[in-house]
PDB file of N, CA, C and O in Angstrom:
ATOM      1  N   ALA A   1     -12.792  11.233  13.993  1.00  0.00           N
ATOM      2  CA  ALA A   1     -12.137  10.032  14.511  1.00  0.00           C
ATOM      3  C   ALA A   1     -11.762   9.124  13.347  1.00  0.00           C
ATOM      4  O   ALA A   1     -12.570   8.926  12.440  1.00  0.00           O
ATOM      5  N   PRO A   2     -10.552   8.568  13.354  1.00  0.00           N
ATOM      6  CA  PRO A   2     -10.138   7.691  12.248  1.00  0.00           C
ATOM      7  C   PRO A   2     -10.971   6.411  12.232  1.00  0.00           C
ATOM      8  O   PRO A   2     -11.165   5.775  13.268  1.00  0.00           O
ATOM      9  N   THR A   3     -11.448   6.048  11.075  1.00  0.00           N
ATOM     10  CA  THR A   3     -12.206   4.807  10.955  1.00  0.00           C
ATOM     11  C   THR A   3     -11.242   3.676  10.619  1.00  0.00           C
ATOM     12  O   THR A   3     -10.064   3.911  10.347  1.00  0.00           O
ATOM     13  N   VAL A   4     -11.750   2.453  10.640  1.00  0.00           N
ATOM     14  CA  VAL A   4     -10.922   1.287  10.321  1.00  0.00           C
ATOM     15  C   VAL A   4     -10.458   1.353   8.858  1.00  0.00           C
ATOM     16  O   VAL A   4      -9.416   0.794   8.515  1.00  0.00           O
ATOM     17  N   ASP A   5     -11.226   2.035   7.997  1.00  0.00           N
ATOM     18  CA  ASP A   5     -10.871   2.160   6.577  1.00  0.00           C
ATOM     19  C   ASP A   5      -9.864   3.271   6.311  1.00  0.00           C
ATOM     20  O   ASP A   5      -9.309   3.355   5.215  1.00  0.00           O
ATOM     21  N   ALA A   6      -9.625   4.125   7.301  1.00  0.00           N
ATOM     22  CA  ALA A   6      -8.735   5.269   7.092  1.00  0.00           C
ATOM     23  C   ALA A   6      -7.315   4.796   6.807  1.00  0.00           C
ATOM     24  O   ALA A   6      -6.868   3.782   7.344  1.00  0.00           O
ATOM     25  N   TRP A   7      -6.614   5.537   5.958  1.00  0.00           N
ATOM     26  CA  TRP A   7      -5.231   5.212   5.625  1.00  0.00           C
ATOM     27  C   TRP A   7      -4.491   6.510   5.334  1.00  0.00           C
ATOM     28  O   TRP A   7      -5.098   7.571   5.183  1.00  0.00           O
ATOM     29  N   HIS A   8      -3.175   6.405   5.259  1.00  0.00           N
ATOM     30  CA  HIS A   8      -2.335   7.574   5.045  1.00  0.00           C
ATOM     31  C   HIS A   8      -1.124   7.152   4.213  1.00  0.00           C
ATOM     32  O   HIS A   8      -0.548   6.087   4.437  1.00  0.00           O
ATOM     33  N   VAL A   9      -0.746   7.991   3.259  1.00  0.00           N
ATOM     34  CA  VAL A   9       0.441   7.731   2.438  1.00  0.00           C
ATOM     35  C   VAL A   9       1.420   8.871   2.668  1.00  0.00           C
ATOM     36  O   VAL A   9       1.053  10.042   2.572  1.00  0.00           O
ATOM     37  N   GLU A  10       2.669   8.526   2.971  1.00  0.00           N
ATOM     38  CA  GLU A  10       3.692   9.539   3.190  1.00  0.00           C
ATOM     39  C   GLU A  10       5.006   9.064   2.597  1.00  0.00           C
ATOM     40  O   GLU A  10       5.417   7.924   2.811  1.00  0.00           O
ATOM     41  N   LYS A  11       5.668   9.949   1.847  1.00  0.00           N
ATOM     42  CA  LYS A  11       6.963   9.579   1.262  1.00  0.00           C
ATOM     43  C   LYS A  11       8.064   9.916   2.258  1.00  0.00           C
ATOM     44  O   LYS A  11       8.211  11.061   2.685  1.00  0.00           O
ATOM     45  N   THR A  12       8.834   8.894   2.618  1.00  0.00           N
ATOM     46  CA  THR A  12       9.917   9.055   3.581  1.00  0.00           C
ATOM     47  C   THR A  12      11.176   8.421   3.011  1.00  0.00           C
ATOM     48  O   THR A  12      11.187   7.226   2.716  1.00  0.00           O
ATOM     49  N   LYS A  13      12.226   9.201   2.854  1.00  0.00           N
ATOM     50  CA  LYS A  13      13.506   8.701   2.323  1.00  0.00           C
ATOM     51  C   LYS A  13      13.309   7.911   1.032  1.00  0.00           C
ATOM     52  O   LYS A  13      13.918   6.858   0.844  1.00  0.00           O
ATOM     53  N   GLY A  14      12.460   8.419   0.148  1.00  0.00           N
ATOM     54  CA  GLY A  14      12.268   7.795  -1.156  1.00  0.00           C
ATOM     55  C   GLY A  14      11.355   6.587  -1.167  1.00  0.00           C
ATOM     56  O   GLY A  14      11.161   5.967  -2.212  1.00  0.00           O
ATOM     57  N   VAL A  15      10.788   6.243  -0.012  1.00  0.00           N
ATOM     58  CA  VAL A  15       9.874   5.101   0.075  1.00  0.00           C
ATOM     59  C   VAL A  15       8.491   5.617   0.459  1.00  0.00           C
ATOM     60  O   VAL A  15       8.360   6.450   1.356  1.00  0.00           O
ATOM     61  N   TYR A  16       7.458   5.118  -0.223  1.00  0.00           N
ATOM     62  CA  TYR A  16       6.088   5.495   0.115  1.00  0.00           C
ATOM     63  C   TYR A  16       5.596   4.603   1.241  1.00  0.00           C
ATOM     64  O   TYR A  16       5.448   3.392   1.071  1.00  0.00           O
ATOM     65  N   VAL A  17       5.347   5.211   2.389  1.00  0.00           N
ATOM     66  CA  VAL A  17       4.910   4.459   3.562  1.00  0.00           C
ATOM     67  C   VAL A  17       3.392   4.563   3.663  1.00  0.00           C
ATOM     68  O   VAL A  17       2.835   5.655   3.778  1.00  0.00           O
ATOM     69  N   ILE A  18       2.735   3.407   3.620  1.00  0.00           N
ATOM     70  CA  ILE A  18       1.282   3.335   3.660  1.00  0.00           C
ATOM     71  C   ILE A  18       0.880   2.806   5.033  1.00  0.00           C
ATOM     72  O   ILE A  18       1.304   1.723   5.437  1.00  0.00           O
ATOM     73  N   THR A  19       0.061   3.573   5.746  1.00  0.00           N
ATOM     74  CA  THR A  19      -0.396   3.152   7.059  1.00  0.00           C
ATOM     75  C   THR A  19      -1.915   3.142   7.093  1.00  0.00           C
ATOM     76  O   THR A  19      -2.569   3.841   6.319  1.00  0.00           O
ATOM     77  N   GLY A  20      -2.462   2.355   7.983  1.00  0.00           N
ATOM     78  CA  GLY A  20      -3.910   2.248   8.136  1.00  0.00           C
ATOM     79  C   GLY A  20      -4.261   0.848   8.602  1.00  0.00           C
ATOM     80  O   GLY A  20      -3.709  -0.136   8.109  1.00  0.00           O
ATOM     81  N   LYS A  21      -5.188   0.761   9.560  1.00  0.00           N
ATOM     82  CA  LYS A  21      -5.531  -0.543  10.160  1.00  0.00           C
ATOM     83  C   LYS A  21      -5.925  -1.577   9.131  1.00  0.00           C
ATOM     84  O   LYS A  21      -5.381  -2.681   9.114  1.00  0.00           O
ATOM     85  N   LYS A  22      -6.881  -1.225   8.261  1.00  0.00           N
ATOM     86  CA  LYS A  22      -7.430  -2.208   7.320  1.00  0.00           C
ATOM     87  C   LYS A  22      -6.375  -2.672   6.318  1.00  0.00           C
ATOM     88  O   LYS A  22      -6.203  -3.873   6.109  1.00  0.00           O
ATOM     89  N   ILE A  23      -5.671  -1.728   5.699  1.00  0.00           N
ATOM     90  CA  ILE A  23      -4.686  -2.105   4.673  1.00  0.00           C
ATOM     91  C   ILE A  23      -3.513  -2.868   5.310  1.00  0.00           C
ATOM     92  O   ILE A  23      -2.950  -3.763   4.680  1.00  0.00           O
ATOM     93  N   GLU A  24      -3.147  -2.530   6.532  1.00  0.00           N
ATOM     94  CA  GLU A  24      -2.068  -3.269   7.212  1.00  0.00           C
ATOM     95  C   GLU A  24      -2.504  -4.696   7.533  1.00  0.00           C
ATOM     96  O   GLU A  24      -1.697  -5.625   7.487  1.00  0.00           O
ATOM     97  N   ARG A  25      -3.791  -4.864   7.859  1.00  0.00           N
ATOM     98  CA  ARG A  25      -4.307  -6.216   8.097  1.00  0.00           C
ATOM     99  C   ARG A  25      -4.269  -7.043   6.817  1.00  0.00           C
ATOM    100  O   ARG A  25      -3.880  -8.211   6.836  1.00  0.00           O
ATOM    101  N   PHE A  26      -4.681  -6.423   5.691  1.00  0.00           N
ATOM    102  CA  PHE A  26      -4.614  -7.131   4.401  1.00  0.00           C
ATOM    103  C   PHE A  26      -3.170  -7.499   4.073  1.00  0.00           C
ATOM    104  O   PHE A  26      -2.897  -8.614   3.630  1.00  0.00           O
ATOM    105  N   ALA A  27      -2.252  -6.568   4.287  1.00  0.00           N
ATOM    106  CA  ALA A  27      -0.839  -6.817   3.987  1.00  0.00           C
ATOM    107  C   ALA A  27      -0.295  -7.957   4.833  1.00  0.00           C
ATOM    108  O   ALA A  27       0.498  -8.770   4.358  1.00  0.00           O
ATOM    109  N   ALA A  28      -0.726  -8.013   6.096  1.00  0.00           N
ATOM    110  CA  ALA A  28      -0.258  -9.066   7.003  1.00  0.00           C
ATOM    111  C   ALA A  28      -0.690 -10.445   6.509  1.00  0.00           C
ATOM    112  O   ALA A  28      -0.012 -11.439   6.769  1.00  0.00           O
ATOM    113  N   ARG A  29      -1.820 -10.509   5.796  1.00  0.00           N
ATOM    114  CA  ARG A  29      -2.328 -11.783   5.284  1.00  0.00           C
ATOM    115  C   ARG A  29      -1.836 -12.082   3.865  1.00  0.00           C
ATOM    116  O   ARG A  29      -2.155 -13.133   3.308  1.00  0.00           O
ATOM    117  N   THR A  30      -1.070 -11.172   3.285  1.00  0.00           N
ATOM    118  CA  THR A  30      -0.625 -11.341   1.903  1.00  0.00           C
ATOM    119  C   THR A  30       0.676 -12.122   1.833  1.00  0.00           C
ATOM    120  O   THR A  30       1.602 -11.878   2.607  1.00  0.00           O
ATOM    121  N   ASP A  31       0.737 -13.064   0.896  1.00  0.00           N
ATOM    122  CA  ASP A  31       1.978 -13.788   0.620  1.00  0.00           C
ATOM    123  C   ASP A  31       2.739 -12.974  -0.424  1.00  0.00           C
ATOM    124  O   ASP A  31       2.377 -12.968  -1.601  1.00  0.00           O
ATOM    125  N   PHE A  32       3.792 -12.290   0.014  1.00  0.00           N
ATOM    126  CA  PHE A  32       4.527 -11.392  -0.876  1.00  0.00           C
ATOM    127  C   PHE A  32       5.412 -12.134  -1.879  1.00  0.00           C
ATOM    128  O   PHE A  32       6.016 -11.516  -2.756  1.00  0.00           O
ATOM    129  N   ASP A  33       5.487 -13.461  -1.747  1.00  0.00           N
ATOM    130  CA  ASP A  33       6.224 -14.263  -2.731  1.00  0.00           C
ATOM    131  C   ASP A  33       5.281 -14.762  -3.824  1.00  0.00           C
ATOM    132  O   ASP A  33       5.709 -15.435  -4.762  1.00  0.00           O
ATOM    133  N   SER A  34       4.005 -14.431  -3.697  1.00  0.00           N
ATOM    134  CA  SER A  34       3.003 -14.919  -4.635  1.00  0.00           C
ATOM    135  C   SER A  34       2.453 -13.774  -5.475  1.00  0.00           C
ATOM    136  O   SER A  34       1.902 -12.810  -4.942  1.00  0.00           O
ATOM    137  N   GLU A  35       2.609 -13.887  -6.806  1.00  0.00           N
ATOM    138  CA  GLU A  35       2.106 -12.856  -7.714  1.00  0.00           C
ATOM    139  C   GLU A  35       0.596 -12.623  -7.538  1.00  0.00           C
ATOM    140  O   GLU A  35       0.171 -11.470  -7.460  1.00  0.00           O
ATOM    141  N   PRO A  36      -0.232 -13.694  -7.473  1.00  0.00           N
ATOM    142  CA  PRO A  36      -1.671 -13.463  -7.248  1.00  0.00           C
ATOM    143  C   PRO A  36      -1.952 -12.752  -5.925  1.00  0.00           C
ATOM    144  O   PRO A  36      -2.876 -11.943  -5.839  1.00  0.00           O
ATOM    145  N   GLY A  37      -1.163 -13.049  -4.899  1.00  0.00           N
ATOM    146  CA  GLY A  37      -1.329 -12.400  -3.596  1.00  0.00           C
ATOM    147  C   GLY A  37      -1.061 -10.910  -3.688  1.00  0.00           C
ATOM    148  O   GLY A  37      -1.819 -10.097  -3.160  1.00  0.00           O
ATOM    149  N   ILE A  38       0.028 -10.559  -4.365  1.00  0.00           N
ATOM    150  CA  ILE A  38       0.387  -9.147  -4.537  1.00  0.00           C
ATOM    151  C   ILE A  38      -0.650  -8.446  -5.411  1.00  0.00           C
ATOM    152  O   ILE A  38      -1.018  -7.301  -5.150  1.00  0.00           O
ATOM    153  N   ARG A  39      -1.121  -9.145  -6.458  1.00  0.00           N
ATOM    154  CA  ARG A  39      -2.143  -8.558  -7.334  1.00  0.00           C
ATOM    155  C   ARG A  39      -3.417  -8.243  -6.541  1.00  0.00           C
ATOM    156  O   ARG A  39      -4.032  -7.191  -6.719  1.00  0.00           O
ATOM    157  N   ARG A  40      -3.798  -9.174  -5.665  1.00  0.00           N
ATOM    158  CA  ARG A  40      -4.987  -8.985  -4.843  1.00  0.00           C
ATOM    159  C   ARG A  40      -4.814  -7.772  -3.918  1.00  0.00           C
ATOM    160  O   ARG A  40      -5.733  -6.968  -3.760  1.00  0.00           O
ATOM    161  N   LEU A  41      -3.634  -7.650  -3.314  1.00  0.00           N
ATOM    162  CA  LEU A  41      -3.364  -6.514  -2.433  1.00  0.00           C
ATOM    163  C   LEU A  41      -3.445  -5.205  -3.221  1.00  0.00           C
ATOM    164  O   LEU A  41      -3.997  -4.216  -2.740  1.00  0.00           O
ATOM    165  N   ARG A  42      -2.884  -5.209  -4.448  1.00  0.00           N
ATOM    166  CA  ARG A  42      -2.956  -3.999  -5.290  1.00  0.00           C
ATOM    167  C   ARG A  42      -4.400  -3.646  -5.636  1.00  0.00           C
ATOM    168  O   ARG A  42      -4.773  -2.473  -5.647  1.00  0.00           O
ATOM    169  N   ASP A  43      -5.214  -4.675  -5.920  1.00  0.00           N
ATOM    170  CA  ASP A  43      -6.636  -4.447  -6.220  1.00  0.00           C
ATOM    171  C   ASP A  43      -7.330  -3.792  -5.020  1.00  0.00           C
ATOM    172  O   ASP A  43      -8.121  -2.862  -5.179  1.00  0.00           O
ATOM    173  N   ILE A  44      -7.024  -4.286  -3.831  1.00  0.00           N
ATOM    174  CA  ILE A  44      -7.617  -3.725  -2.614  1.00  0.00           C
ATOM    175  C   ILE A  44      -7.161  -2.272  -2.449  1.00  0.00           C
ATOM    176  O   ILE A  44      -7.964  -1.402  -2.113  1.00  0.00           O
ATOM    177  N   MET A  45      -5.870  -2.013  -2.685  1.00  0.00           N
ATOM    178  CA  MET A  45      -5.332  -0.654  -2.572  1.00  0.00           C
ATOM    179  C   MET A  45      -5.993   0.271  -3.590  1.00  0.00           C
ATOM    180  O   MET A  45      -6.236   1.445  -3.313  1.00  0.00           O
ATOM    181  N   LYS A  46      -6.280  -0.275  -4.773  1.00  0.00           N
ATOM    182  CA  LYS A  46      -6.933   0.517  -5.812  1.00  0.00           C
ATOM    183  C   LYS A  46      -8.354   0.879  -5.386  1.00  0.00           C
ATOM    184  O   LYS A  46      -8.772   2.031  -5.508  1.00  0.00           O
ATOM    185  N   LYS A  47      -9.096  -0.117  -4.882  1.00  0.00           N
ATOM    186  CA  LYS A  47     -10.473   0.114  -4.424  1.00  0.00           C
ATOM    187  C   LYS A  47     -10.521   1.128  -3.288  1.00  0.00           C
ATOM    188  O   LYS A  47     -11.458   1.921  -3.199  1.00  0.00           O
ATOM    189  N   MET A  48      -9.514   1.102  -2.421  1.00  0.00           N
ATOM    190  CA  MET A  48      -9.495   2.005  -1.270  1.00  0.00           C
ATOM    191  C   MET A  48      -9.027   3.412  -1.651  1.00  0.00           C
ATOM    192  O   MET A  48      -9.130   4.340  -0.850  1.00  0.00           O
ATOM    193  N   GLY A  49      -8.507   3.569  -2.889  1.00  0.00           N
ATOM    194  CA  GLY A  49      -8.046   4.883  -3.324  1.00  0.00           C
ATOM    195  C   GLY A  49      -6.575   5.141  -3.047  1.00  0.00           C
ATOM    196  O   GLY A  49      -6.075   6.238  -3.297  1.00  0.00           O
ATOM    197  N   ILE A  50      -5.879   4.131  -2.531  1.00  0.00           N
ATOM    198  CA  ILE A  50      -4.462   4.304  -2.176  1.00  0.00           C
ATOM    199  C   ILE A  50      -3.602   4.451  -3.431  1.00  0.00           C
ATOM    200  O   ILE A  50      -2.688   5.275  -3.465  1.00  0.00           O
ATOM    201  N   MET A  51      -3.896   3.646  -4.472  1.00  0.00           N
ATOM    202  CA  MET A  51      -3.114   3.732  -5.712  1.00  0.00           C
ATOM    203  C   MET A  51      -3.253   5.119  -6.336  1.00  0.00           C
ATOM    204  O   MET A  51      -2.282   5.675  -6.847  1.00  0.00           O
ATOM    205  N   HIS A  52      -4.461   5.672  -6.292  1.00  0.00           N
ATOM    206  CA  HIS A  52      -4.697   7.017  -6.839  1.00  0.00           C
ATOM    207  C   HIS A  52      -3.857   8.048  -6.082  1.00  0.00           C
ATOM    208  O   HIS A  52      -3.266   8.941  -6.690  1.00  0.00           O
ATOM    209  N   GLU A  53      -3.809   7.920  -4.775  1.00  0.00           N
ATOM    210  CA  GLU A  53      -3.028   8.850  -3.947  1.00  0.00           C
ATOM    211  C   GLU A  53      -1.537   8.710  -4.238  1.00  0.00           C
ATOM    212  O   GLU A  53      -0.819   9.709  -4.280  1.00  0.00           O
ATOM    213  N   LEU A  54      -1.062   7.471  -4.439  1.00  0.00           N
ATOM    214  CA  LEU A  54       0.350   7.260  -4.780  1.00  0.00           C
ATOM    215  C   LEU A  54       0.677   7.960  -6.097  1.00  0.00           C
ATOM    216  O   LEU A  54       1.708   8.622  -6.215  1.00  0.00           O
ATOM    217  N   THR A  55      -0.203   7.811  -7.083  1.00  0.00           N
ATOM    218  CA  THR A  55      -0.015   8.464  -8.379  1.00  0.00           C
ATOM    219  C   THR A  55       0.013   9.981  -8.195  1.00  0.00           C
ATOM    220  O   THR A  55       0.856  10.672  -8.767  1.00  0.00           O
ATOM    221  N   ARG A  56      -0.917  10.485  -7.394  1.00  0.00           N
ATOM    222  CA  ARG A  56      -1.013  11.919  -7.135  1.00  0.00           C
ATOM    223  C   ARG A  56       0.275  12.448  -6.497  1.00  0.00           C
ATOM    224  O   ARG A  56       0.696  13.574  -6.761  1.00  0.00           O
ATOM    225  N   GLN A  57       0.884  11.625  -5.663  1.00  0.00           N
ATOM    226  CA  GLN A  57       2.130  12.030  -4.993  1.00  0.00           C
ATOM    227  C   GLN A  57       3.365  11.791  -5.873  1.00  0.00           C
ATOM    228  O   GLN A  57       4.489  12.083  -5.465  1.00  0.00           O
ATOM    229  N   GLY A  58       3.148  11.261  -7.077  1.00  0.00           N
ATOM    230  CA  GLY A  58       4.258  11.111  -8.014  1.00  0.00           C
ATOM    231  C   GLY A  58       4.945   9.759  -8.025  1.00  0.00           C
ATOM    232  O   GLY A  58       6.053   9.637  -8.547  1.00  0.00           O
ATOM    233  N   ALA A  59       4.310   8.740  -7.459  1.00  0.00           N
ATOM    234  CA  ALA A  59       4.905   7.401  -7.463  1.00  0.00           C
ATOM    235  C   ALA A  59       5.044   6.903  -8.897  1.00  0.00           C
ATOM    236  O   ALA A  59       4.143   7.071  -9.719  1.00  0.00           O
ATOM    237  N   LYS A  60       6.188   6.287  -9.179  1.00  0.00           N
ATOM    238  CA  LYS A  60       6.472   5.752 -10.507  1.00  0.00           C
ATOM    239  C   LYS A  60       6.686   4.237 -10.416  1.00  0.00           C
ATOM    240  O   LYS A  60       6.982   3.708  -9.345  1.00  0.00           O
ATOM    241  N   THR A  61       6.537   3.558 -11.532  1.00  0.00           N
ATOM    242  CA  THR A  61       6.774   2.120 -11.585  1.00  0.00           C
ATOM    243  C   THR A  61       8.151   1.811 -11.008  1.00  0.00           C
ATOM    244  O   THR A  61       9.144   2.440 -11.374  1.00  0.00           O
ATOM    245  N   GLY A  62       8.198   0.848 -10.113  1.00  0.00           N
ATOM    246  CA  GLY A  62       9.472   0.461  -9.503  1.00  0.00           C
ATOM    247  C   GLY A  62       9.731   1.150  -8.179  1.00  0.00           C
ATOM    248  O   GLY A  62      10.621   0.732  -7.437  1.00  0.00           O
ATOM    249  N   ASP A  63       8.967   2.214  -7.853  1.00  0.00           N
ATOM    250  CA  ASP A  63       9.135   2.859  -6.551  1.00  0.00           C
ATOM    251  C   ASP A  63       8.766   1.871  -5.450  1.00  0.00           C
ATOM    252  O   ASP A  63       7.911   1.004  -5.632  1.00  0.00           O
ATOM    253  N   ARG A  64       9.427   2.019  -4.309  1.00  0.00           N
ATOM    254  CA  ARG A  64       9.158   1.102  -3.205  1.00  0.00           C
ATOM    255  C   ARG A  64       8.024   1.602  -2.327  1.00  0.00           C
ATOM    256  O   ARG A  64       7.939   2.784  -1.992  1.00  0.00           O
ATOM    257  N   LEU A  65       7.153   0.660  -1.965  1.00  0.00           N
ATOM    258  CA  LEU A  65       6.042   0.933  -1.063  1.00  0.00           C
ATOM    259  C   LEU A  65       6.242   0.074   0.176  1.00  0.00           C
ATOM    260  O   LEU A  65       6.694  -1.066   0.079  1.00  0.00           O
ATOM    261  N   THR A  66       5.911   0.609   1.321  1.00  0.00           N
ATOM    262  CA  THR A  66       5.985  -0.161   2.556  1.00  0.00           C
ATOM    263  C   THR A  66       4.631  -0.121   3.247  1.00  0.00           C
ATOM    264  O   THR A  66       4.056   0.948   3.449  1.00  0.00           O
ATOM    265  N   ILE A  67       4.130  -1.294   3.606  1.00  0.00           N
ATOM    266  CA  ILE A  67       2.912  -1.407   4.407  1.00  0.00           C
ATOM    267  C   ILE A  67       3.282  -2.253   5.608  1.00  0.00           C
ATOM    268  O   ILE A  67       3.730  -3.390   5.455  1.00  0.00           O
ATOM    269  N   ALA A  68       3.101  -1.713   6.795  1.00  0.00           N
ATOM    270  CA  ALA A  68       3.556  -2.364   8.021  1.00  0.00           C
ATOM    271  C   ALA A  68       5.046  -2.675   7.821  1.00  0.00           C
ATOM    272  O   ALA A  68       5.832  -1.747   7.629  1.00  0.00           O
ATOM    273  N   GLU A  69       5.456  -3.939   7.858  1.00  0.00           N
ATOM    274  CA  GLU A  69       6.878  -4.265   7.675  1.00  0.00           C
ATOM    275  C   GLU A  69       7.155  -4.781   6.266  1.00  0.00           C
ATOM    276  O   GLU A  69       8.295  -5.102   5.932  1.00  0.00           O
ATOM    277  N   ASP A  70       6.108  -4.860   5.440  1.00  0.00           N
ATOM    278  CA  ASP A  70       6.256  -5.474   4.126  1.00  0.00           C
ATOM    279  C   ASP A  70       6.539  -4.444   3.041  1.00  0.00           C
ATOM    280  O   ASP A  70       6.067  -3.309   3.110  1.00  0.00           O
ATOM    281  N   GLN A  71       7.311  -4.851   2.040  1.00  0.00           N
ATOM    282  CA  GLN A  71       7.635  -3.952   0.932  1.00  0.00           C
ATOM    283  C   GLN A  71       7.184  -4.558  -0.376  1.00  0.00           C
ATOM    284  O   GLN A  71       7.265  -5.770  -0.576  1.00  0.00           O
ATOM    285  N   LEU A  72       6.700  -3.692  -1.281  1.00  0.00           N
ATOM    286  CA  LEU A  72       6.390  -4.113  -2.631  1.00  0.00           C
ATOM    287  C   LEU A  72       6.715  -2.956  -3.548  1.00  0.00           C
ATOM    288  O   LEU A  72       7.027  -1.860  -3.084  1.00  0.00           O
ATOM    289  N   GLU A  73       6.643  -3.191  -4.844  1.00  0.00           N
ATOM    290  CA  GLU A  73       6.907  -2.122  -5.802  1.00  0.00           C
ATOM    291  C   GLU A  73       5.620  -1.562  -6.329  1.00  0.00           C
ATOM    292  O   GLU A  73       4.616  -2.265  -6.442  1.00  0.00           O
ATOM    293  N   TYR A  74       5.656  -0.266  -6.657  1.00  0.00           N
ATOM    294  CA  TYR A  74       4.495   0.390  -7.237  1.00  0.00           C
ATOM    295  C   TYR A  74       4.252  -0.139  -8.624  1.00  0.00           C
ATOM    296  O   TYR A  74       3.311   0.289  -9.292  1.00  0.00           O
TER     297      TYR A  74
END
């Protein structure tokens, strides 16, 4: 059974789509116009292992990531 911490990364049309209850909740609370906010979200993604998975799937600097409806760069 998927836990609240479970997440999934899938590349669709050149965009890495990140899904998962916990990370989507964090993204919903993130101010994407704020550098510290984005940094905090990246730190959370790193702790959860999402950044490692993106690297494993070949994500490069500047690639687009989508969490829920929000977009940021790798």
